DSSP file (Angstrom, degrees, kcal/mol; ACC not computed):
  #  RESIDUE AA STRUCTURE BP1 BP2  ACC     N-H-->O    O-->H-N    N-H-->O    O-->H-N    TCO  KAPPA ALPHA  PHI   PSI    X-CA   Y-CA   Z-CA
    1    1 A M              0   0    0      0, 0.0     3,-0.1     0, 0.0     2,-0.1   0.000 360.0 360.0 360.0 118.4   -2.7  -29.6    1.2
    2    2 A P        -     0   0    0      0, 0.0    43,-0.1     0, 0.0    42,-0.0  -0.361 360.0 -72.0 -70.4 158.6   -4.0  -33.1    0.5
    3    3 A L        -     0   0    0     41,-0.1     2,-0.3     1,-0.1    42,-0.1  -0.128  53.4-135.4 -47.4 146.7   -2.2  -36.0    2.0
    4    4 A L        -     0   0    0     41,-0.2     2,-1.4    -3,-0.1    -1,-0.1  -0.790  11.3-121.9-107.6 148.8    1.1  -36.7    0.3
    5    5 A D        -     0   0    0     -2,-0.3     2,-0.1     0, 0.0    -2,-0.0  -0.724  37.7-149.3 -88.0  85.1    2.3  -40.1   -0.8
    6    6 A F        -     0   0    0     -2,-1.4     2,-0.3     1,-0.1     6,-0.1  -0.364   1.6-140.9 -66.4 129.9    5.5  -40.1    1.2
    7    7 A Q    >   -     0   0    0      4,-0.1     3,-0.7     1,-0.1     8,-0.1  -0.655   9.2-135.1 -91.3 151.7    8.4  -42.0   -0.3
    8    8 A R  T 3  S+     0   0    0     -2,-0.3    -1,-0.1     1,-0.2     4,-0.1   0.625  95.3  68.5 -76.2 -15.2   10.8  -44.1    2.0
    9    9 A D  T 3  S+     0   0    0      2,-0.1    -1,-0.2     1,-0.0    -3,-0.0   0.537  99.0  43.7 -93.7  -0.5   14.0  -42.8    0.4
   10   10 A R  S <  S-     0   0    0     -3,-0.7     5,-0.1     2,-0.0    -3,-0.0  -0.989  93.8 -94.6-137.8 151.1   13.9  -39.2    1.5
   11   11 A P     >  -     0   0    0      0, 0.0     4,-1.4     0, 0.0     3,-0.5  -0.269  34.4-124.2 -59.0 144.5   13.1  -37.6    4.8
   12   12 A I  H  > S+     0   0    0      1,-0.2     4,-2.2     2,-0.2     5,-0.2   0.804 106.7  58.4 -62.1 -31.8    9.6  -36.6    5.2
   13   13 A Y  H  > S+     0   0    0      1,-0.2     4,-2.3     2,-0.2    -1,-0.2   0.873 105.6  50.6 -70.9 -33.4   10.3  -33.0    5.9
   14   14 A L  H  > S+     0   0    0     -3,-0.5     4,-2.6     2,-0.2    -1,-0.2   0.808 107.7  53.8 -60.6 -33.2   12.2  -32.6    2.7
   15   15 A Q  H  X S+     0   0    0     -4,-1.4     4,-2.2     2,-0.2    -2,-0.2   0.915 110.5  46.8 -71.8 -45.9    9.2  -34.1    0.9
   16   16 A I  H  X S+     0   0    0     -4,-2.2     4,-2.8     1,-0.2     5,-0.2   0.943 111.9  49.4 -65.9 -47.6    6.9  -31.5    2.5
   17   17 A A  H  X S+     0   0    0     -4,-2.3     4,-2.6     1,-0.2    -2,-0.2   0.936 110.1  51.8 -55.8 -46.5    9.3  -28.7    1.7
   18   18 A D  H  X S+     0   0    0     -4,-2.6     4,-3.1     2,-0.2    -1,-0.2   0.904 108.6  50.2 -61.1 -37.2    9.5  -29.8   -1.9
   19   19 A E  H  X S+     0   0    0     -4,-2.2     4,-2.4     2,-0.2     5,-0.2   0.952 110.5  50.6 -67.7 -45.8    5.6  -30.0   -2.2
   20   20 A I  H  X S+     0   0    0     -4,-2.8     4,-1.9    -5,-0.2    -1,-0.2   0.948 110.4  50.0 -53.3 -45.1    5.4  -26.4   -0.8
   21   21 A G  H  X S+     0   0    0     -4,-2.6     4,-2.8     1,-0.2    -2,-0.2   0.941 109.0  51.6 -60.3 -46.5    8.0  -25.3   -3.4
   22   22 A R  H  X S+     0   0    0     -4,-3.1     4,-2.1     1,-0.2    -1,-0.2   0.888 109.7  49.3 -58.0 -37.1    6.0  -26.9   -6.2
   23   23 A R  H  X>S+     0   0    0     -4,-2.4     6,-1.9     2,-0.2     5,-1.0   0.811 109.7  51.1 -71.4 -27.6    2.9  -25.1   -5.1
   24   24 A I  H ><5S+     0   0    0     -4,-1.9     3,-0.6    -5,-0.2    -2,-0.2   0.940 110.4  50.1 -73.9 -43.6    4.8  -21.9   -5.0
   25   25 A I  H 3<5S+     0   0    0     -4,-2.8    -2,-0.2     1,-0.2    -1,-0.2   0.860 111.9  47.2 -53.2 -42.1    6.1  -22.6   -8.6
   26   26 A R  H 3<5S-     0   0    0     -4,-2.1    -1,-0.2    -5,-0.2    -2,-0.2   0.655 117.1-115.5 -80.0 -14.7    2.6  -23.3   -9.9
   27   27 A G  T <<5S+     0   0    0     -4,-0.8    -3,-0.2    -3,-0.6    -2,-0.1   0.392  82.9 122.7  95.8  -5.4    1.2  -20.2   -8.2
   28   28 A A  S   <S+     0   0    0     -5,-1.0    -4,-0.2     1,-0.3    -5,-0.1   0.749  86.2  35.2 -63.0 -24.2   -1.0  -22.1   -5.7
   29   29 A L  S    S-     0   0    0     -6,-1.9    -1,-0.3    -9,-0.1    -2,-0.2  -0.780  93.2-164.8-125.2  86.2    0.9  -20.3   -3.0
   30   30 A P    >   -     0   0    0      0, 0.0     3,-2.3     0, 0.0    45,-0.3  -0.184  37.4 -70.1 -77.2 165.1    1.6  -16.9   -4.4
   31   31 A P  T 3  S+     0   0    0      0, 0.0    46,-0.2     0, 0.0    45,-0.2  -0.220 123.6  22.6 -54.6 137.5    4.2  -14.5   -3.0
   32   32 A G  T 3  S+     0   0    0     43,-2.0     2,-0.1     1,-0.3    44,-0.1   0.320  89.3 139.9  85.5  -9.3    3.0  -13.1    0.3
   33   33 A A    <   -     0   0    0     -3,-2.3    42,-3.1    43,-0.1     2,-0.5  -0.423  53.7-121.7 -73.7 145.6    0.7  -16.0    1.0
   34   34 A Q  B     -A   74   0A   0     40,-0.2    40,-0.2    -2,-0.1    -1,-0.1  -0.731  21.3-135.3 -87.6 122.0    0.6  -17.4    4.6
   35   35 A L        -     0   0    0     38,-3.2    38,-0.4    -2,-0.5     3,-0.1  -0.430  36.1 -91.0 -66.5 149.7    1.5  -21.1    5.0
   36   36 A P        -     0   0    0      0, 0.0    37,-0.1     0, 0.0    -1,-0.1  -0.248  55.5 -87.8 -56.1 158.6   -0.8  -23.1    7.2
   37   37 A S     >  -     0   0    0      1,-0.1     4,-2.8    -3,-0.1     5,-0.3  -0.245  38.1-110.0 -65.3 157.3    0.2  -23.2   10.9
   38   38 A V  H  > S+     0   0    0      1,-0.2     4,-2.2     2,-0.2     5,-0.2   0.902 119.4  46.2 -56.9 -43.2    2.7  -26.0   11.8
   39   39 A R  H  > S+     0   0    0      2,-0.2     4,-1.8     1,-0.2    -1,-0.2   0.838 110.5  51.3 -69.1 -33.1    0.0  -27.7   13.8
   40   40 A E  H  > S+     0   0    0      2,-0.2     4,-2.2     1,-0.2    -2,-0.2   0.927 114.2  42.7 -73.4 -45.7   -2.7  -27.4   11.2
   41   41 A L  H  X S+     0   0    0     -4,-2.8     4,-2.6     1,-0.2     5,-0.2   0.893 112.1  54.2 -70.7 -36.0   -0.5  -28.8    8.4
   42   42 A A  H  X>S+     0   0    0     -4,-2.2     5,-2.0    -5,-0.3     4,-1.0   0.903 110.4  46.8 -59.6 -40.6    0.8  -31.5   10.6
   43   43 A A  H  <5S+     0   0    0     -4,-1.8    -2,-0.2     3,-0.2    -1,-0.2   0.905 113.6  49.3 -63.3 -43.2   -2.8  -32.6   11.5
   44   44 A E  H  <5S+     0   0    0     -4,-2.2    -2,-0.2     1,-0.2    -1,-0.2   0.898 118.2  37.7 -67.5 -36.8   -3.7  -32.5    7.8
   45   45 A L  H  <5S-     0   0    0     -4,-2.6    -1,-0.2    -5,-0.2    -2,-0.2   0.613 107.1-126.2 -93.0  -6.1   -0.7  -34.6    6.6
   46   46 A R  T  <5 +     0   0    0     -4,-1.0     2,-0.3    -5,-0.2    -3,-0.2   0.915  67.3 122.0  64.0  40.0   -0.9  -36.8    9.7
   47   47 A V  S   <S-     0   0    0     -5,-2.0    -1,-0.2    -6,-0.2    -2,-0.1  -0.858  71.6 -78.9-126.5 166.6    2.8  -36.2   10.7
   48   48 A N    >>  -     0   0    0     -2,-0.3     3,-1.8     1,-0.1     4,-1.4  -0.402  36.5-125.3 -67.0 136.2    4.5  -34.9   13.8
   49   49 A P  H 3> S+     0   0    0      0, 0.0     4,-2.8     0, 0.0     5,-0.2   0.857 111.1  62.5 -51.6 -38.6    4.5  -31.1   14.1
   50   50 A N  H 3> S+     0   0    0      2,-0.2     4,-2.2     1,-0.2     5,-0.1   0.811  98.2  54.1 -50.9 -34.5    8.2  -31.3   14.4
   51   51 A T  H <> S+     0   0    0     -3,-1.8     4,-2.3     2,-0.2    -1,-0.2   0.943 110.8  45.1 -67.7 -50.4    8.5  -32.7   11.0
   52   52 A V  H  X S+     0   0    0     -4,-1.4     4,-2.7     2,-0.2    -2,-0.2   0.910 111.1  54.4 -60.9 -41.4    6.5  -29.7    9.5
   53   53 A Q  H  X S+     0   0    0     -4,-2.8     4,-2.8     1,-0.2    -1,-0.2   0.938 108.9  49.2 -60.7 -43.2    8.6  -27.2   11.6
   54   54 A R  H  X S+     0   0    0     -4,-2.2     4,-2.5    -5,-0.2    -1,-0.2   0.905 107.3  53.0 -66.6 -36.1   11.6  -28.7   10.1
   55   55 A A  H  X S+     0   0    0     -4,-2.3     4,-2.6     2,-0.2     5,-0.2   0.969 112.1  47.3 -56.2 -54.6   10.2  -28.4    6.6
   56   56 A Y  H  X S+     0   0    0     -4,-2.7     4,-2.6     1,-0.2    -2,-0.2   0.910 110.0  52.4 -58.0 -45.1    9.5  -24.7    7.3
   57   57 A Q  H  X S+     0   0    0     -4,-2.8     4,-2.8     1,-0.2    -1,-0.2   0.906 108.0  51.0 -54.3 -41.8   12.9  -24.2    8.7
   58   58 A E  H  X S+     0   0    0     -4,-2.5     4,-2.1     2,-0.2    -2,-0.2   0.919 110.8  48.3 -66.1 -42.7   14.4  -25.7    5.6
   59   59 A L  H  <>S+     0   0    0     -4,-2.6     5,-3.0     1,-0.2     6,-0.7   0.886 112.5  49.0 -61.9 -37.9   12.4  -23.4    3.3
   60   60 A E  H ><5S+     0   0    0     -4,-2.6     3,-1.1    -5,-0.2    -2,-0.2   0.901 108.6  53.0 -69.4 -35.3   13.4  -20.4    5.5
   61   61 A R  H 3<5S+     0   0    0     -4,-2.8    -1,-0.2     1,-0.3    -2,-0.2   0.924 109.6  50.1 -60.7 -44.6   17.1  -21.5    5.3
   62   62 A E  T 3<5S-     0   0    0     -4,-2.1    -1,-0.3    -5,-0.2    -2,-0.2   0.518 117.1-114.5 -78.9  -1.3   16.7  -21.6    1.5
   63   63 A G  T < 5S+     0   0    0     -3,-1.1    -3,-0.2    -4,-0.4    -2,-0.1   0.716  84.4 115.9  83.2  19.9   15.2  -18.1    1.4
   64   64 A V  S   <S+     0   0    0     -5,-3.0    12,-2.7     1,-0.2     2,-0.3   0.885  79.1  14.8 -90.4 -41.3   11.7  -19.3    0.1
   65   65 A V  E     -B   75   0A   0     -6,-0.7     2,-0.3    10,-0.3    10,-0.2  -0.819  63.9-151.2-131.9 163.1    9.6  -18.3    3.1
   66   66 A F  E     -B   74   0A   0      8,-2.4     8,-3.4    -2,-0.3     2,-0.5  -0.959  13.8-134.7-135.3 153.8   10.0  -16.0    6.2
   67   67 A T  E     -B   73   0A   0     -2,-0.3     2,-0.7     6,-0.2     6,-0.2  -0.965   4.9-158.2-120.4 126.8    8.4  -16.2    9.6
   68   68 A L  E >>  -B   72   0A   0      4,-2.5     3,-2.6    -2,-0.5     4,-1.9  -0.908  35.7-114.1 -98.6 111.6    6.9  -13.4   11.6
   69   69 A R  T 34 S+     0   0    0     -2,-0.7     4,-0.0     1,-0.3    -1,-0.0  -0.239  98.5   4.4 -56.3 132.7    6.8  -14.3   15.2
   70   70 A G  T 34 S+     0   0    0      1,-0.1    -1,-0.3     0, 0.0    -3,-0.0   0.292 126.7  68.0  76.2  -9.0    3.2  -14.7   16.4
   71   71 A Q  T <4 S-     0   0    0     -3,-2.6     2,-0.2     1,-0.3    -2,-0.2   0.782  97.3-114.5-109.2 -33.1    1.9  -14.1   12.9
   72   72 A G  E  <  - B   0  68A   0     -4,-1.9    -4,-2.5     2,-0.0     2,-0.4  -0.732  34.4 -54.2 126.1-173.1    2.9  -17.1   10.9
   73   73 A T  E     - B   0  67A   0    -38,-0.4   -38,-3.2    -6,-0.2     2,-0.4  -0.873  50.8-173.2-107.9 134.5    5.1  -18.2    8.0
   74   74 A F  E     -AB  34  66A   0     -8,-3.4    -8,-2.4    -2,-0.4   -40,-0.2  -0.934  29.1-102.7-135.4 151.7    4.7  -16.6    4.6
   75   75 A V  E     - B   0  65A   0    -42,-3.1   -43,-2.0    -2,-0.4   -10,-0.3  -0.482  47.1-109.9 -66.3 131.7    6.1  -17.0    0.9
   76   76 A K        -     0   0    0    -12,-2.7     2,-1.4    -2,-0.2   -43,-0.1  -0.377  18.0-128.3 -60.6 141.0    8.7  -14.5    0.1
   77   77 A E        +     0   0    0    -46,-0.2    -1,-0.1   -45,-0.1   -12,-0.1  -0.566  67.0 120.7 -92.8  72.4    7.8  -11.8   -2.3
   78   78 A D    >>  -     0   0    0     -2,-1.4     4,-1.6   -14,-0.1     3,-0.9  -0.885  45.7-165.9-138.9 100.3   10.8  -12.4   -4.6
   79   79 A P  H 3> S+     0   0    0      0, 0.0     4,-2.2     0, 0.0     5,-0.2   0.819  95.2  59.2 -60.0 -28.3   10.2  -13.3   -8.3
   80   80 A A  H 3> S+     0   0    0      2,-0.2     4,-2.7     1,-0.2     5,-0.2   0.874 103.9  51.8 -64.7 -34.6   14.0  -14.2   -8.6
   81   81 A M  H <> S+     0   0    0     -3,-0.9     4,-2.6     2,-0.2    -1,-0.2   0.922 110.8  47.9 -71.2 -38.2   13.3  -16.9   -5.7
   82   82 A V  H  X S+     0   0    0     -4,-1.6     4,-2.2     2,-0.2    -2,-0.2   0.935 112.6  47.3 -64.1 -41.4   10.4  -18.3   -7.7
   83   83 A A  H  X S+     0   0    0     -4,-2.2     4,-2.7     1,-0.2     5,-0.3   0.940 113.0  49.5 -62.1 -45.8   12.5  -18.4  -10.9
   84   84 A G  H  X S+     0   0    0     -4,-2.7     4,-2.6     1,-0.2     5,-0.2   0.926 110.5  50.4 -60.2 -44.1   15.4  -20.1   -8.9
   85   85 A L  H  X S+     0   0    0     -4,-2.6     4,-2.1     2,-0.2    -1,-0.2   0.907 112.7  47.6 -58.3 -40.7   12.9  -22.7   -7.4
   86   86 A R  H  X S+     0   0    0     -4,-2.2     4,-2.5     2,-0.2    -2,-0.2   0.897 112.0  48.5 -67.5 -41.2   11.6  -23.5  -10.9
   87   87 A A  H  X S+     0   0    0     -4,-2.7     4,-2.3     2,-0.2    -2,-0.2   0.899 112.1  48.8 -65.1 -44.3   15.0  -23.8  -12.3
   88   88 A R  H  X S+     0   0    0     -4,-2.6     4,-2.4    -5,-0.3    -2,-0.2   0.929 111.7  50.1 -68.0 -41.0   16.2  -26.1   -9.5
   89   89 A A  H  X S+     0   0    0     -4,-2.1     4,-2.3    -5,-0.2    -2,-0.2   0.916 110.7  49.0 -64.9 -42.2   13.0  -28.3   -9.9
   90   90 A A  H  X S+     0   0    0     -4,-2.5     4,-2.2     1,-0.2    -1,-0.2   0.904 109.0  50.9 -67.2 -36.5   13.5  -28.7  -13.5
   91   91 A R  H  X S+     0   0    0     -4,-2.3     4,-2.4     1,-0.2    -2,-0.2   0.890 112.4  48.9 -66.7 -39.1   17.2  -29.6  -13.1
   92   92 A E  H  X S+     0   0    0     -4,-2.4     4,-2.1     2,-0.2    -1,-0.2   0.886 111.3  48.3 -68.1 -31.6   16.2  -32.3  -10.6
   93   93 A A  H  X S+     0   0    0     -4,-2.3     4,-2.5     2,-0.2    -2,-0.2   0.897 111.8  49.6 -64.3 -40.5   13.5  -33.6  -12.9
   94   94 A A  H  X S+     0   0    0     -4,-2.2     4,-3.2     2,-0.2     5,-0.2   0.899 110.1  52.3 -64.9 -42.6   16.1  -33.7  -15.8
   95   95 A R  H  X S+     0   0    0     -4,-2.4     4,-2.3     2,-0.2     5,-0.2   0.968 111.6  46.3 -63.9 -47.6   18.6  -35.6  -13.4
   96   96 A R  H  X S+     0   0    0     -4,-2.1     4,-2.3     1,-0.2    -1,-0.2   0.936 113.2  48.5 -53.2 -52.8   15.9  -38.2  -12.6
   97   97 A F  H  X S+     0   0    0     -4,-2.5     4,-2.8     1,-0.2    -1,-0.2   0.915 112.6  48.5 -61.3 -45.0   15.0  -38.6  -16.2
   98   98 A W  H  X S+     0   0    0     -4,-3.2     4,-2.5     2,-0.2    -1,-0.2   0.896 110.6  49.9 -61.0 -39.5   18.7  -39.0  -17.2
   99   99 A R  H  X S+     0   0    0     -4,-2.3     4,-2.7     2,-0.2    -1,-0.2   0.924 114.4  45.4 -71.5 -44.3   19.4  -41.6  -14.6
  100  100 A E  H  X S+     0   0    0     -4,-2.3     4,-1.5    -5,-0.2    -2,-0.2   0.920 111.3  52.2 -66.1 -43.0   16.4  -43.6  -15.6
  101  101 A A  H  <>S+     0   0    0     -4,-2.8     5,-2.6     1,-0.2     4,-0.3   0.902 111.3  47.9 -62.0 -41.2   17.2  -43.2  -19.4
  102  102 A R  H ><5S+     0   0    0     -4,-2.5     3,-1.5     1,-0.2    -1,-0.2   0.898 108.0  53.5 -63.2 -41.9   20.7  -44.5  -18.7
  103  103 A A  H 3<5S+     0   0    0     -4,-2.7    -1,-0.2     1,-0.3    -2,-0.2   0.789 107.4  52.3 -61.8 -22.8   19.4  -47.4  -16.7
  104  104 A L  T 3<5S-     0   0    0     -4,-1.5    -1,-0.3    -5,-0.2    -2,-0.2   0.512 121.0-110.7 -87.9  -5.2   17.2  -48.3  -19.7
  105  105 A G  T < 5 +     0   0    0     -3,-1.5     2,-0.3    -4,-0.3    -3,-0.2   0.657  62.4 156.3  85.6  17.0   20.2  -48.2  -22.0
  106  106 A L      < -     0   0    0     -5,-2.6    -1,-0.2    -6,-0.2    -2,-0.1  -0.549  38.7-131.7 -75.8 138.8   19.3  -45.1  -23.9
  107  107 A S     >  -     0   0    0     -2,-0.3     4,-2.3     1,-0.1     5,-0.2  -0.396  31.2-105.4 -74.2 162.8   21.9  -43.0  -25.6
  108  108 A P  H  > S+     0   0    0      0, 0.0     4,-2.8     0, 0.0     5,-0.2   0.905 123.8  51.8 -54.3 -42.8   21.8  -39.3  -25.0
  109  109 A A  H  > S+     0   0    0      1,-0.2     4,-2.7     2,-0.2     5,-0.2   0.919 109.0  48.0 -65.6 -38.8   20.4  -38.9  -28.5
  110  110 A E  H  > S+     0   0    0      2,-0.2     4,-2.0     1,-0.2    -1,-0.2   0.915 113.8  48.1 -65.0 -40.4   17.7  -41.4  -27.9
  111  111 A A  H  X S+     0   0    0     -4,-2.3     4,-2.3     2,-0.2    -2,-0.2   0.944 112.0  48.5 -65.1 -47.9   16.8  -39.7  -24.6
  112  112 A V  H  X S+     0   0    0     -4,-2.8     4,-2.8     1,-0.2    -2,-0.2   0.947 111.1  51.4 -57.3 -50.9   16.7  -36.2  -26.2
  113  113 A A  H  X S+     0   0    0     -4,-2.7     4,-2.9     1,-0.2    -1,-0.2   0.869 106.3  54.8 -57.2 -39.9   14.5  -37.5  -29.1
  114  114 A L  H  X S+     0   0    0     -4,-2.0     4,-2.4    -5,-0.2    -1,-0.2   0.930 110.5  44.8 -61.6 -42.4   12.1  -39.0  -26.7
  115  115 A V  H  X S+     0   0    0     -4,-2.3     4,-2.2     2,-0.2    -2,-0.2   0.953 113.9  49.5 -62.5 -50.7   11.7  -35.6  -24.9
  116  116 A V  H  X S+     0   0    0     -4,-2.8     4,-1.7     1,-0.2    -2,-0.2   0.929 113.0  47.4 -55.9 -49.1   11.4  -33.8  -28.1
  117  117 A D  H  X S+     0   0    0     -4,-2.9     4,-1.1     1,-0.2    -1,-0.2   0.883 110.9  51.5 -55.9 -42.6    8.7  -36.4  -29.3
  118  118 A M  H  < S+     0   0    0     -4,-2.4     3,-0.4     1,-0.2    -1,-0.2   0.876 106.6  54.6 -66.4 -38.3    6.9  -36.1  -26.1
  119  119 A G  H >< S+     0   0    0     -4,-2.2     3,-0.7     1,-0.2    -1,-0.2   0.849 108.1  48.9 -60.3 -39.5    6.8  -32.3  -26.5
  120  120 A H  H 3< S+     0   0    0     -4,-1.7    -1,-0.2     1,-0.2    -2,-0.2   0.690 120.7  36.0 -77.9 -17.7    5.2  -32.6  -29.9
  121  121 A S  T >< S+     0   0    0     -4,-1.1     3,-2.2    -3,-0.4    -1,-0.2   0.007  81.6 165.6-121.7  34.0    2.5  -35.0  -28.7
  122  122 A E  T <   +     0   0    0     -3,-0.7     3,-0.1     1,-0.3    -3,-0.1  -0.182  67.6  21.4 -55.3 137.2    1.9  -33.7  -25.2
  123  123 A G  T 3  S+     0   0    0      1,-0.3     2,-0.6    -5,-0.1     3,-0.4   0.234  94.7 115.0  90.0  -8.0   -1.2  -35.0  -23.7
  124  124 A E  S <  S-     0   0    0     -3,-2.2    -1,-0.3    -6,-0.2    -3,-0.1  -0.815  92.5 -15.2 -92.1 124.4   -1.3  -38.1  -26.0
  125  125 A G  S    S+     0   0    0     -2,-0.6    -1,-0.2     1,-0.1    -3,-0.1   0.755  76.7 152.8  53.9  34.7   -0.8  -41.3  -24.1
  126  126 A D              0   0    0     -3,-0.4    -1,-0.1     1,-0.1    -2,-0.1   0.483 360.0 360.0 -74.6  -0.1    0.4  -39.8  -21.0
  127  127 A G              0   0    0      0, 0.0    -1,-0.1     0, 0.0    -2,-0.0   0.514 360.0 360.0  61.8 360.0   -0.9  -42.8  -19.0
């Protein structure tokens, strides 16, 4: 996992958990895949191992991963879990978009039209 550009407005452990979730959604971490060890990922991300441990605990609490003592942490083999992660990520993206659209003074109809237009011209001018 390459270095993440951590944001100041959210705890780092949640940002790490979110990135792991995105990798699961995209299939970069398929069901049954083993996550890096806590120490390995902490060294790679240049964070305290306790931060990575907390991210793994959060993912385990959410039912995304499971830990086998002495063997490591693995992605759960559950298609419904992946679908749930995808739906939650999409809702969060929609919330962020809607907050920003409102801050820009866009009406709901203008915001929807913008999204529809982007879908028609996907890949053009994405900056």
